[in-house]
C-alpha positions as CSV (number, residue, x, y, z in Angstrom):
1,M,-15.2,-18.7,-21.0
2,K,-18.5,-19.6,-19.4
3,L,-20.4,-16.9,-17.5
4,L,-20.6,-17.5,-13.8
5,E,-24.3,-17.6,-13.7
6,A,-24.8,-19.7,-10.5
7,N,-24.9,-17.9,-7.2
8,P,-21.8,-19.2,-5.4
9,Y,-23.0,-18.0,-2.0
10,R,-25.5,-20.9,-1.9
11,N,-22.4,-22.9,-0.8
12,C,-21.3,-20.6,2.0
13,D,-20.5,-22.5,5.2
14,L,-21.7,-20.0,7.8
15,G,-23.0,-22.4,10.3
16,D,-26.6,-21.1,10.0
17,K,-28.9,-21.7,7.0
18,R,-30.6,-18.3,7.6
19,L,-27.2,-16.6,7.2
20,T,-26.6,-18.5,4.0
21,D,-30.0,-17.5,2.6
22,R,-29.3,-13.9,3.5
23,A,-25.9,-14.2,1.7
24,V,-27.6,-15.3,-1.5
25,L,-30.1,-12.4,-1.4
26,I,-27.4,-9.9,-0.7
27,A,-25.3,-11.2,-3.6
28,E,-28.3,-10.9,-6.0
29,A,-28.9,-7.4,-4.9
30,L,-25.2,-6.4,-5.3
31,K,-25.1,-8.0,-8.7
32,V,-27.9,-5.6,-9.9
33,K,-26.4,-2.4,-8.4
34,Y,-22.7,-3.2,-7.9
35,G,-20.7,-0.3,-6.6
36,H,-23.6,1.7,-5.3
37,P,-24.1,2.5,-1.6
38,L,-26.0,-0.1,0.5
39,S,-28.8,2.4,1.0
40,E,-29.4,2.4,-2.7
41,I,-28.9,-1.4,-3.2
42,F,-31.5,-2.5,-0.7
43,Q,-35.2,-1.7,-1.6
44,S,-36.4,-1.3,2.0
45,A,-35.2,-0.1,5.4
46,S,-35.7,-3.5,6.8
47,D,-33.5,-5.1,4.1
48,L,-30.8,-2.5,4.7
49,K,-30.9,-3.2,8.5
50,R,-30.6,-7.0,7.9
51,G,-27.7,-6.3,5.5
52,Y,-25.8,-4.4,8.1
53,E,-26.6,-7.1,10.7
54,F,-25.3,-9.7,8.3
55,F,-22.0,-7.9,7.7
56,S,-21.5,-7.3,11.4
57,N,-22.2,-10.9,12.4
58,P,-19.0,-12.6,13.7
59,K,-19.9,-15.8,11.7
60,T,-19.8,-14.0,8.3
61,T,-16.0,-13.8,8.1
62,F,-14.1,-12.6,5.0
63,N,-12.7,-16.1,4.3
64,K,-16.0,-17.8,4.5
65,L,-17.7,-15.3,2.2
66,T,-15.0,-15.4,-0.4
67,Q,-14.2,-19.2,-0.7
68,P,-17.4,-20.2,-2.7
69,S,-16.5,-17.6,-5.4
70,F,-12.9,-18.8,-5.6
71,K,-14.0,-22.4,-5.9
72,Q,-16.5,-21.5,-8.7
73,T,-13.8,-19.7,-10.6
74,A,-11.5,-22.7,-10.4
75,Q,-14.3,-25.0,-11.6
76,E,-15.2,-22.8,-14.5
77,I,-11.7,-22.3,-15.9
78,Y,-10.4,-25.8,-15.2
79,G,-9.3,-27.4,-18.5
80,I,-7.7,-24.2,-19.9
81,P,-4.2,-25.4,-20.9
82,I,-2.4,-22.5,-19.1
83,V,-3.8,-20.1,-16.5
84,L,-1.9,-17.2,-15.1
85,A,-2.5,-16.5,-11.4
86,V,-1.3,-12.9,-11.0
87,G,-0.7,-11.8,-7.4
88,D,-0.5,-8.2,-6.1
89,T,-1.2,-6.2,-2.9
90,T,-3.7,-3.4,-2.5
91,Y,-3.6,-0.9,0.4
92,L,-7.1,0.2,1.5
93,D,-6.6,3.6,3.2
94,Y,-9.2,4.8,5.7
95,K,-7.2,7.3,7.5
96,K,-10.0,9.9,7.5
97,I,-12.2,7.5,9.5
98,L,-10.8,8.3,12.9
99,E,-13.1,6.0,14.9
100,K,-11.7,3.1,12.9
101,R,-8.1,3.8,13.7
102,D,-7.8,1.2,16.4
103,D,-9.4,-1.5,14.3
104,Y,-7.1,-0.9,11.3
105,G,-3.4,-0.4,11.0
106,P,-0.6,1.6,9.2
107,T,-0.3,1.2,5.5
108,G,2.7,3.4,4.8
109,N,3.0,7.1,4.0
110,G,0.8,8.1,6.9
111,G,-2.0,5.8,5.8
112,N,-4.3,3.8,8.0
113,G,-6.4,0.9,6.9
114,L,-6.4,-2.7,5.6
115,I,-4.1,-4.7,3.3
116,L,-5.6,-6.9,0.6
117,H,-3.5,-9.5,-1.3
118,S,-5.3,-11.0,-4.4
119,S,-4.6,-13.7,-6.9
120,L,-6.3,-13.0,-10.2
121,A,-6.7,-15.7,-13.0
122,L,-5.9,-14.5,-16.5
123,D,-5.9,-16.1,-19.9
124,P,-2.3,-16.0,-21.2
125,D,-3.2,-15.6,-24.9
126,F,-5.6,-12.7,-24.6
127,G,-5.0,-11.2,-21.2
128,Q,-8.7,-11.7,-20.3
129,P,-9.5,-11.8,-16.6
130,L,-11.1,-15.1,-15.6
131,G,-11.9,-14.4,-11.9
132,L,-10.4,-14.3,-8.5
133,L,-8.7,-17.4,-7.1
134,W,-7.7,-16.2,-3.6
135,E,-7.6,-13.2,-1.4
136,K,-6.2,-12.4,2.0
137,L,-7.2,-9.4,4.2
138,W,-5.3,-8.2,7.2
139,H,-4.0,-5.2,9.1
140,R,-0.7,-4.2,10.7
141,Q,-0.4,-3.4,14.3
142,H,0.3,0.2,15.4
143,K,3.8,0.7,16.8
144,A,4.1,1.8,20.4
145,S,4.9,5.4,20.9
146,P,8.6,6.1,21.8
147,P,9.2,6.8,25.5
148,P,9.0,10.5,26.4
149,G,12.4,12.2,26.5
150,E,14.1,9.4,24.6
151,T,17.7,10.2,23.6
152,S,19.2,9.5,20.1
153,T,21.3,6.7,21.6
154,A,18.4,5.1,23.3
155,K,16.4,5.4,20.0
156,K,19.1,3.6,18.0
157,K,19.2,0.8,20.6
158,R,15.4,0.5,20.5
159,L,15.2,0.4,16.7
160,K,18.0,-2.2,16.5
161,K,16.2,-4.4,19.0
162,E,12.9,-4.1,17.0
163,R,14.7,-5.0,13.7
164,L,16.3,-8.0,15.4
165,I,12.9,-9.2,16.7
166,A,11.3,-8.8,13.2
167,K,14.2,-10.7,11.6
168,N,13.8,-13.6,14.0
169,R,10.1,-14.0,13.6
170,A,8.8,-17.3,12.2
171,F,8.4,-17.1,8.4
172,K,4.6,-17.8,8.6
173,E,4.3,-14.7,10.8
174,K,5.9,-12.4,8.2
175,E,4.0,-10.5,5.5
176,S,6.2,-12.1,2.8
177,Y,4.6,-15.4,3.6
178,R,1.5,-14.3,1.6
179,W,3.4,-15.2,-1.6
180,V,3.8,-18.8,-0.4
181,E,0.3,-18.8,0.9
182,A,-1.1,-17.7,-2.4
183,F,0.8,-20.5,-4.2
184,Q,-0.6,-23.1,-1.8
185,K,-4.2,-21.9,-1.7
186,V,-4.5,-21.6,-5.5
187,N,-3.0,-25.0,-6.1
188,K,-5.3,-26.5,-3.5
189,L,-8.3,-25.2,-5.4
190,F,-7.4,-27.1,-8.5
191,K,-6.5,-30.4,-6.8
192,G,-9.4,-32.8,-6.6
193,L,-11.4,-31.2,-9.5
194,E,-12.8,-33.7,-12.0
195,M,-11.2,-33.5,-15.4
196,P,-13.7,-31.8,-17.8
197,D,-14.8,-33.9,-20.9
198,G,-12.1,-33.5,-23.5
199,G,-10.3,-31.1,-21.3
200,L,-6.7,-30.9,-20.2
201,L,-4.9,-30.5,-16.9
202,S,-4.6,-26.7,-16.3
203,R,-1.0,-25.6,-15.8
204,V,-1.1,-22.7,-13.3
205,I,1.7,-20.1,-13.6
206,H,1.9,-17.8,-10.6
207,V,3.1,-14.3,-11.5
208,F,4.6,-12.4,-8.5
209,D,6.2,-9.0,-7.9
210,R,9.7,-8.5,-6.5
211,E,8.6,-9.4,-3.0
212,G,7.9,-12.9,-4.3
213,D,11.5,-13.4,-5.3
214,I,12.2,-15.5,-2.2
215,A,13.7,-19.0,-1.8
216,E,10.6,-20.5,-0.2
217,V,8.5,-19.8,-3.3
218,F,11.0,-21.6,-5.6
219,A,11.3,-24.5,-3.2
220,L,7.5,-24.9,-3.2
221,Q,7.2,-24.7,-6.9
222,R,9.7,-27.6,-7.4
223,K,7.6,-29.8,-5.2
224,N,4.4,-29.2,-7.1
225,K,3.9,-30.6,-10.6
226,N,2.1,-28.8,-13.4
227,T,2.8,-25.4,-11.9
228,G,5.2,-22.6,-12.7
229,V,6.4,-19.3,-11.2
230,L,7.2,-16.0,-12.9
231,V,8.7,-13.5,-10.6
232,R,10.0,-10.0,-11.2
233,A,13.6,-10.5,-10.2
234,A,14.8,-8.7,-7.1
235,H,18.1,-10.7,-7.0
236,N,20.5,-11.4,-9.9
237,R,20.7,-15.1,-9.0
238,C,23.4,-17.5,-10.2
239,L,22.0,-20.1,-12.6
240,S,22.6,-23.7,-11.9
241,G,24.5,-25.4,-14.7
242,E,25.1,-22.1,-16.5
243,S,28.1,-19.9,-16.5
244,S,26.0,-16.8,-16.2
245,Y,23.6,-14.9,-14.0
246,L,19.8,-14.5,-14.4
247,W,19.8,-11.0,-15.9
248,E,22.4,-12.0,-18.5
249,Y,20.6,-15.1,-19.5
250,V,17.1,-13.8,-20.0
251,T,17.1,-11.9,-23.3
252,V,14.4,-10.9,-25.8
253,K,15.8,-13.6,-28.1
254,N,15.0,-16.3,-25.5
255,L,11.4,-15.2,-25.2
256,K,10.1,-15.6,-28.7
257,S,8.9,-19.2,-28.3
258,L,6.6,-18.3,-25.4
259,P,2.9,-17.1,-25.6
260,Y,2.6,-13.4,-26.3
261,T,1.2,-12.4,-22.9
262,I,4.0,-14.2,-21.1
263,Q,6.5,-12.5,-23.3
264,C,5.1,-9.1,-22.3
265,L,5.1,-10.1,-18.6
266,L,8.8,-11.3,-18.8
267,R,9.8,-8.1,-20.6
268,H,8.2,-6.1,-17.9
269,H,9.3,-8.2,-14.9
270,V,12.8,-9.2,-15.8
271,V,14.2,-7.5,-18.9
272,E,14.5,-3.8,-18.1
């Protein structure tokens, strides 16, 4: 794989050339001291101040800053016969930062922070990370406190109403939509790329967790050529044209003809 030597932030569309130039400088500084506090990364107090101003600018959104890197990853790996796009969700817990509580949201188990869903490209033969292809960052809304003196009967009615509202929400408004969104965004990255000299069309296989075992994902996959989906089964689905169900059909014997990395993924995801 080629090293990603070019600075992708030269292609940021921030609506201001000065912001783009600042993005390039910050990226170079982060590359040298990645993982260090900003106070150690920047050489002077003025650079540190400009860095904070850059990150707090409403024009420097998460999506705008990440897109150039995703595009560069797709361009560099395009032509590899098979690319695994592995999706997973990370919970960023900042519950100790009380002043940020209103800006963030619940993450479960008493946590408070942000939710990050990523799609990481992997080489299927060696398991080598090839770069990020897509990420989405969001936070949940805090639930309203229950009315004072609420009875158990009233609580049951309130919770039932909340579940009904959640169930009837449009699919695009639900968190599970991120699996479909990951599929769409990654496929869009590869469309329109010029075929590399002597290269092949890359077949992208999306690898999803149990949450991705939804009908909308499979429907989308059938409409897109040269793609595949590997999902850790949450439902023992009936197989079309077969007299068996999924968990009976997928056995170690049926996996031997597949690449080794995909065999390992299937054993972990489907064959318990």
